[in-house]
C-alpha positions as CSV (number, residue, x, y, z in Angstrom):
1,V,0.0,0.0,0.0
2,V,2.8,2.4,0.9
3,L,4.7,1.6,-2.3
4,V,1.6,2.0,-4.5
5,G,0.7,5.2,-2.7
6,S,4.2,6.6,-3.2
7,Y,4.1,5.9,-6.9
8,L,0.7,7.5,-7.3
9,A,1.7,10.6,-5.4
10,T,4.9,11.0,-7.3
11,G,3.2,10.5,-10.7
12,I,0.3,12.9,-9.9
13,A,2.7,15.5,-8.5
14,A,4.9,15.4,-11.6
15,Q,2.0,15.8,-13.9
16,M,0.6,18.7,-11.9
17,A,4.0,20.4,-11.9
18,V,5.1,20.1,-15.5
19,G,2.3,18.4,-17.4
20,S,2.6,15.7,-20.0
21,G,3.7,17.8,-23.0
22,E,6.4,16.8,-25.5
23,S,8.4,20.0,-25.1
24,G,10.3,21.7,-22.3
25,L,9.9,19.9,-19.0
26,G,6.9,17.9,-20.1
27,L,6.9,14.3,-19.1
28,A,6.5,13.1,-22.7
29,N,9.6,15.1,-24.0
30,P,11.7,12.5,-25.8
31,D,14.9,14.3,-24.8
32,T,14.2,13.8,-21.1
33,S,11.8,10.9,-20.9
34,D,14.6,8.4,-20.1
35,N,15.5,10.3,-16.9
36,V,12.6,12.6,-16.0
37,F,13.8,13.2,-12.4
38,A,17.2,14.5,-13.5
39,A,15.5,17.1,-15.6
40,L,13.0,18.1,-12.9
41,A,15.3,18.2,-9.9
42,G,16.7,21.7,-10.4
43,P,13.6,23.5,-11.9
44,V,11.1,22.0,-9.4
45,M,13.1,21.7,-6.2
46,G,15.8,24.3,-6.7
47,P,19.6,23.9,-6.9
48,G,19.9,23.3,-3.1
49,L,17.2,20.7,-2.6
50,G,17.6,19.1,-6.0
51,I,20.5,17.0,-4.7
52,L,18.0,15.3,-2.3
53,L,16.2,13.9,-5.3
54,F,19.5,12.3,-6.6
55,L,20.2,10.9,-3.2
56,A,16.6,9.4,-3.1
57,V,17.1,7.8,-6.5
58,L,20.5,6.5,-5.4
59,A,19.0,5.0,-2.3
60,S,16.2,3.4,-4.3
61,A,18.8,1.9,-6.7
62,A,20.7,0.5,-3.8
63,A,17.6,-1.1,-2.4
64,S,16.7,-2.6,-5.8
65,L,20.2,-4.0,-6.0
66,Q,19.7,-5.8,-2.7
67,T,16.5,-7.4,-4.0
68,T,18.5,-9.1,-6.8
69,F,20.7,-11.2,-4.5
70,I,19.1,-11.3,-0.9
71,P,16.1,-13.5,-1.9
72,V,18.5,-15.8,-3.8
73,A,20.7,-16.1,-0.7
74,R,17.7,-17.0,1.4
75,T,16.6,-19.6,-1.1
76,V,20.1,-21.1,-1.2
77,L,20.2,-21.2,2.6
78,A,17.0,-23.2,2.7
79,M,18.0,-25.5,-0.1
80,S,21.4,-26.1,1.6
81,A,19.8,-26.8,5.0
82,Y,17.7,-29.5,3.5
83,E,20.7,-31.0,1.5
84,A,19.5,-29.9,-1.9
85,M,22.8,-27.8,-2.2
86,P,26.2,-28.1,-0.6
87,A,26.1,-27.8,3.2
88,S,28.5,-24.9,3.3
89,Y,25.9,-22.5,2.1
90,A,23.8,-23.2,5.2
91,K,26.3,-21.6,7.5
92,V,25.1,-18.5,9.3
93,H,27.5,-15.7,10.2
94,P,27.9,-15.7,14.0
95,R,27.8,-11.9,14.3
96,F,25.4,-10.7,11.5
97,K,23.1,-13.8,11.7
98,T,22.9,-14.0,7.9
99,P,23.9,-16.7,5.5
100,G,27.3,-15.3,4.8
101,R,28.6,-17.5,2.1
102,A,25.2,-17.7,0.3
103,T,24.8,-14.0,0.4
104,V,28.3,-13.3,-0.9
105,T,28.0,-15.9,-3.6
106,A,24.6,-14.7,-4.7
107,G,25.9,-11.0,-4.8
108,I,29.0,-11.8,-6.8
109,G,27.1,-14.1,-9.1
110,T,24.3,-11.6,-9.9
111,G,26.9,-8.8,-10.3
112,V,29.0,-10.7,-12.7
113,F,26.0,-12.0,-14.6
114,Y,24.5,-8.5,-15.2
115,T,27.9,-6.9,-15.9
116,V,28.7,-9.5,-18.5
117,M,25.2,-9.1,-20.1
118,T,25.7,-5.3,-20.2
119,L,29.1,-5.5,-21.8
120,V,28.1,-8.1,-24.4
121,S,25.2,-6.0,-25.6
122,E,22.5,-3.7,-24.3
123,H,20.0,-5.9,-26.3
124,V,21.1,-9.0,-24.4
125,L,20.5,-7.3,-21.1
126,V,17.0,-6.2,-22.2
127,D,16.2,-9.7,-23.4
128,T,17.5,-11.2,-20.1
129,I,15.1,-8.9,-18.2
130,Y,12.2,-10.0,-20.4
131,A,13.2,-13.6,-19.8
132,L,12.9,-13.3,-16.1
133,G,9.1,-13.3,-16.4
134,L,9.2,-16.8,-17.9
135,M,11.3,-18.1,-15.1
136,I,9.1,-16.5,-12.5
137,C,6.0,-18.1,-14.0
138,F,7.9,-21.5,-14.1
139,Y,9.0,-21.7,-10.5
140,Y,5.8,-20.1,-9.0
141,A,3.7,-22.6,-10.9
142,L,6.0,-25.4,-9.8
143,T,5.7,-24.2,-6.2
144,A,1.9,-24.1,-6.4
145,F,1.7,-27.7,-7.8
146,A,4.1,-28.9,-5.2
147,C,2.0,-27.3,-2.4
148,A,-1.1,-29.1,-3.6
149,W,0.8,-32.4,-3.9
150,Y,2.6,-32.0,-0.5
151,F,-0.7,-31.5,1.4
152,R,-2.8,-34.0,-0.7
153,A,-3.4,-36.3,2.3
154,E,-4.9,-33.4,4.3
155,L,-7.4,-32.1,1.7
156,T,-10.3,-34.2,3.0
157,R,-9.9,-33.1,6.6
158,S,-11.9,-29.9,6.2
159,A,-13.3,-27.4,3.7
160,R,-10.6,-24.9,4.7
161,D,-7.8,-27.4,4.0
162,L,-9.4,-28.3,0.7
163,V,-9.6,-24.6,-0.4
164,F,-6.3,-23.2,0.9
165,K,-4.1,-26.3,0.6
166,G,-5.6,-27.7,-2.6
167,L,-7.9,-25.6,-4.8
168,F,-6.2,-22.3,-4.5
169,P,-2.6,-23.6,-5.1
170,L,-3.8,-25.8,-7.9
171,L,-5.7,-22.9,-9.5
172,G,-2.8,-20.6,-9.2
173,G,-0.5,-23.2,-10.7
174,I,-2.8,-23.8,-13.7
175,L,-3.1,-20.0,-14.3
176,L,0.7,-19.5,-14.1
177,A,1.3,-22.5,-16.3
178,A,-1.0,-21.0,-18.9
179,V,0.8,-17.7,-18.7
180,F,4.1,-19.6,-19.0
181,A,2.9,-21.4,-22.2
182,K,1.6,-18.2,-23.8
183,T,4.8,-16.3,-23.0
184,L,6.9,-19.1,-24.3
185,Y,4.9,-19.0,-27.6
186,D,5.3,-15.2,-27.8
187,M,9.0,-15.3,-27.1
188,W,9.7,-17.5,-30.1
189,D,9.1,-14.4,-32.3
190,P,12.2,-12.3,-32.6
191,A,10.0,-9.2,-32.3
192,Y,9.5,-10.0,-28.6
193,G,12.0,-8.0,-26.6
194,S,14.8,-6.1,-28.3
195,G,14.1,-7.7,-31.7
196,S,17.3,-9.7,-31.9
197,S,17.4,-13.4,-32.7
198,V,19.5,-16.6,-32.7
199,F,19.1,-18.7,-35.9
200,G,15.7,-17.1,-36.4
201,V,14.5,-17.7,-32.8
202,G,13.9,-14.8,-30.5
203,S,16.7,-14.0,-28.1
204,V,14.3,-13.8,-25.2
205,F,13.2,-17.4,-25.9
206,V,16.8,-18.6,-26.2
207,I,17.9,-16.9,-22.9
208,G,14.8,-18.0,-20.9
209,V,14.8,-21.6,-22.0
210,G,18.6,-21.8,-21.8
211,L,18.6,-20.7,-18.2
212,L,15.9,-23.2,-17.3
213,L,17.8,-26.0,-19.0
214,L,20.9,-24.9,-17.1
215,G,18.9,-25.2,-13.9
216,V,18.0,-28.8,-14.9
217,V,21.7,-29.6,-15.4
218,L,22.6,-28.3,-12.0
219,M,19.7,-30.2,-10.4
220,V,20.9,-33.5,-12.0
221,A,24.4,-32.8,-10.8
222,M,23.1,-32.2,-7.2
223,E,20.9,-35.3,-7.4
224,R,24.0,-37.4,-8.0
225,R,26.0,-35.6,-5.2
226,S,23.2,-35.6,-2.6
227,P,20.5,-38.1,-3.7
228,A,18.7,-38.2,-0.3
229,F,16.8,-35.0,-0.8
230,F,15.7,-36.0,-4.3
231,R,14.4,-39.3,-3.0
232,G,12.2,-37.5,-0.5
233,E,14.2,-38.7,2.6
234,V,15.2,-35.3,3.9
235,L,12.2,-33.0,3.7
236,T,9.1,-34.8,5.1
237,K,6.2,-33.8,7.2
238,E,8.1,-34.9,10.3
239,T,11.2,-32.8,9.4
240,P,11.7,-29.8,11.8
241,A,12.1,-26.3,10.5
242,L,15.9,-26.4,10.2
243,V,16.2,-22.8,8.9
244,V,14.3,-21.3,11.8
245,Q,16.4,-23.2,14.3
């Protein structure tokens, strides 16, 4: 609510201050549309307070940067605690109480990945961002189906269990799977994303499917290294919450 309210207030205030024209400080001016705040900082807030806007944007960028690797670190922590990844990633820093190795690895990995994508081509970076939607649909749909399957024995206990542990996750998984299939179909067209292609296939499709296949390869490798988790012996209904402990 706070985030949506902030966006609405900022958008309305900007339109009230300079309008949506295509000249001058107008929000639709093609010369400033890529960085509207930089163009408005001085004229709207004055030279003294204008620097505060730059600091706010910088802080926002830093927060966005954290969201690229902190969730990954938490996911790696949970997977490692249940033996789906090497045990070293489950170690928690004694002082900061954070998964130290997982956080550092995720931060370096995402930093190197996006730096390489930017250096290779701006089009590749844009297509990678487009491909993220495909992967999000995939793992959320998989999570929804896994939820319904995990609680399948409890669905007949009550109407509440049936709805919240069965129907809702299953419906969400079906909807996300449909979006995944439609997006996959659209991504085949090179016009999707930056317009670049690989052997006539859209770059977004190649990147998205390629990353998913890379995940499959890593999963197979971990299955050979730590088969207990993949046999269902580690994470069961009797397993305590290891990450919380």
